[in-house]
N, C-alpha and C positions, 0 to 999 in steps of 0.2 A: 379524659372523656373520649369515647370512640369517635373516629372521624365521621362515621355514619351519622351520628347525632348532630355533629357540627353542620353537615350538609343538609340534613333533613329540616333543621330549625334555623337555617341561615338568616331568615327574615327577622329573627328575634335574637340576634347575636349578642346584644347587651345583657340579656338575662341568663345567658349560658355561663357555666363555670369556665374559668380560665386559670392559667398558672398563677396569675396575680390576684384573682378574685374567686375564692373558693366558697365563701359564705357571707351573705349580708345579714347583719344584725339590725332589726328594726326596734328602735327605742321608743317606748311609750310610757310617759311619766317615769316611774322608777323600774319599769320592766324592760327586758330584752327578749324579743321574739326571734327565734332562729339560732339561739345559743344553747347553753347547757340546760337551762330551765325549760320545763314543759309547761306551756301556758294554756289554761282552760278558760274559755269564754262561755258564759252561761247566762240565761235569762229568758224572758218570755218572747214569743214570736212578735207580739205587738204590745206596746204600752197601753194598758187599759185604764187603770185607776192608780191613784197614788198609793193606796194600801197594797194593791197587787204587786206593783213594781218594787216598793220599798221592802216588803216582806221577802220577796224573791231575792233582792239584792243582798240583804243581810244574811239570808240562808246560804246562798251560793258562796258568799265571801267566807263564811265559817267553814264551808265544805271544801275550800281550796281553790275556788275560781279567783282569777285575778282581773278579769275584764267582764263587764256587764253588757250583754247584748239586749237589744229591744228596739222594735220598729216604731218610729214616730210617723213615718210615711210608709204605707204598706201597698206594694203593687199586688193586686189580687186578680186572679183569672176571671172571677165573676164580678160584674159591676155592682152587684148587690151585697158583696162581702164588705166587712169593715175595712176602711181604707187608712185608718190611723188618725191620730189627733193633731198631727203637724207640730206647730210651734209649742202647743201645750204639752205634747209628748216630750219634746226636747227639753223643756224646762223641768219636767219630772225626772228625766234622766240625769240632768245636772244636779238636781237635789239628791238623787241616789248616790252620785259620785261624792258629793260633799259629806254625806253621812257615813259612807262605807270606805271611801278611798279607792274604790274600783275605777279603773279606766272605762271609758264608754265607747262602744262601737255601734253605729246605727247606719241604716241605708240612706243613701241620697239617690233620688230618682231622676232629677233634672239638673242641667247645668245652672239654671236660674236659682236653684235651691242650695247650691254649693256653699256660698258665703254664710248663709244662715246655719246650715248643718255644721259647717266647720267651726262656727262660733261656740257650739255646744259639745261636739263630739271630739274624742281623741283619735279615733280611727274612722275613716269614711268607708262604708261598705258599698261596693258596686255589685248589685245583685245579678243573679243568673240571667234575667231578662235584659239586663243592661250591659252585659260584658262586651258587646260589640258596638255600643253607642260611643263612638270615638269623640264626639263633641263633649259628652259628659266626662269621658276619661281625661281629656285635655284640661277641662275646667277643674276637675277634682285634683289632678296632678299639681296644678298651679296654686292650689290652696296650701300646699306643703304639708298637709296632714298625711300620715301614713294611710295607705290604701289597702283594704281587704278586697281582693278581686276574686269573686266566685266564678267558677267555670260555668259557662252556659250549658243549659240542659241538653243541647244537641251539638255542643262544641267539641272539637278535637283538642288534644293536648297542644298541638301547634297553634290552634286558634287562641287558646288561653295565653300562650307565650307571646303571641303577636299583640294581644291587648295589653299585656304587661309592658311590652316594648314601647307602646304609645306613651304610657305613664313615665317611663324612664326618659324617653326622648323629650318630654316636656319638663325635665328638670327635677323629677321626684324619684329618688332611688328607693324609697321606703314602701315596697310592695310586698304584700303577703298573699300567696296563692292559696286558693281553697278548692278542694275537691268535695263536691256536694251531691254527687250522683248524676247520672245522665239518663235520658230516655232511650230505651231499647225496645225490641219487639216483645220482650217479656213484661207484661202489665200486672204481674202479681203484686209487686210493690210499687210505691210511688215513683221510685227511680232505681237504677242499677248502680250500686256502689263500685266505682272503678278504682279498686285499691291498687291495682298495678300502676295507675297514673301517679299515685303518691310516691311509690318506689322509684318510678322513672324520673319524676320531677326532682326528687332528692338527689338523683344521680347526675342529672344534666344541668340543673339550674342552681344558682347561688342564692335565690330568693327563698325565704321561709315558706313552708307548706303546712297548712292545717287541714284537718278533716272535719266534715259536717255530717255526722251519722244520722242526725234527725231528718234532714231532707233526703239523705241517701236511701232511706227505706220508708219513712212515713208511718212507722209503727213503733210506739215507745218501748215495747217489750224486746225489740231487736237492737235498740240504740246502744246499750252497754256492750254487746258483743261486737258491733261494728266499731265502737270507740276503741276497744282493745285491739282490733285488727288494724285500725288506723295508726295506733302507736307502734305496733309491731312492724308496720310498713315503713316507719321512719318519720312520721309526722312530727312537726314541732309543737303542735297544739291541737286543741279541739274547739269547736263551737257547737254548743248543744242548747236545745230549747227546754226550759224549766218553767213550770207554772204551779202556783199553790193549789189549784184545782183544775187539772186539765180537762175534765169533763165539761166544765163551764167556760173554757177559754173562748175568746172571741175569734181566734184564728189558730189553726194548726194544733188543736188540742190532742188529736189522736197520736201525734208524734212527740208531744211534750212530756217530759218526766215530771212526776211530782217530787216533793222534797225528799221523801224517803228513798225513792228510786234513784235520785241524783246522788245521795249519800252512798248508796250501795254501789253505784257505778264508780264513783271516785275511789272507794275502797278497793274495788276489783282491779283498778288501773295501776295501783301502786307497784306491783312487781314488774309490770310492763314498762312503766316510766323509769324504774330503777335500771332495768336492762338497757333502755334507750340512753340513759345517762352514761353508762359504761361504754356504750358504742361511740357516743359523741366524744367522750374523753379520749378513747383509743384513736379515733380518726384525727383528732386535733394533734395528738402526738406524732402520728404518721405524717401529717402535713408539715409539722415543724422539722421532723427528721428528714 
């Protein structure tokens, strides 16, 4: 790695690649994130009903997803928007895991909720709005659950790495970085997908990196293209929103894929994922050599 990056990100030295630490593999149930396998996380923005969640879980499982996403606690910009079912939502996620074998990732919003969410979830998601909530990061780290750390909507790459550093310093090495788009002067889309950040993070950090094309653009018809771009940039996985009927979703329906669109996206990703696998294998041989 260039000395320039070492100097630029010196405050997050533990998350940077070194001669002794080139890649962290985060193990979740029988999965490995950050290794040769490309991992897709898919599911609804929020857990609404048992039927909605279970039908989605079974479909994305058949389509190749390995992890179910779904919000039991939902931070919304509007106080009038659906805020999630809380414990009831967590129980529905646990039921979906029992029926499908999918691992569960869901957001935790408060340090007080960490023990409860960790009881049900396999991965704790720290959302964009919480990326610099250091009290929450410390509590989540101490749960020893893997952490999915989403980049703040106005955070730099350095800010993201410093937040990851907090988790590592609190004894939890299992951090997955997520690029989900940032706010810029261009308001055409919900966010601006910073694909260069994925390429940079894969070059400088040993932590796994995934892409969130749903939040990166906010429009479902653009999600498959951004997903392919994320894979091409070197991402280790994707997290996408899928809903049986996006037009009637309680939150983020405009950016959620329906079942047919999810299947089409997964089919379009196959050559990109195959190319990524070749690149990962080549890099592993070069490291050993």
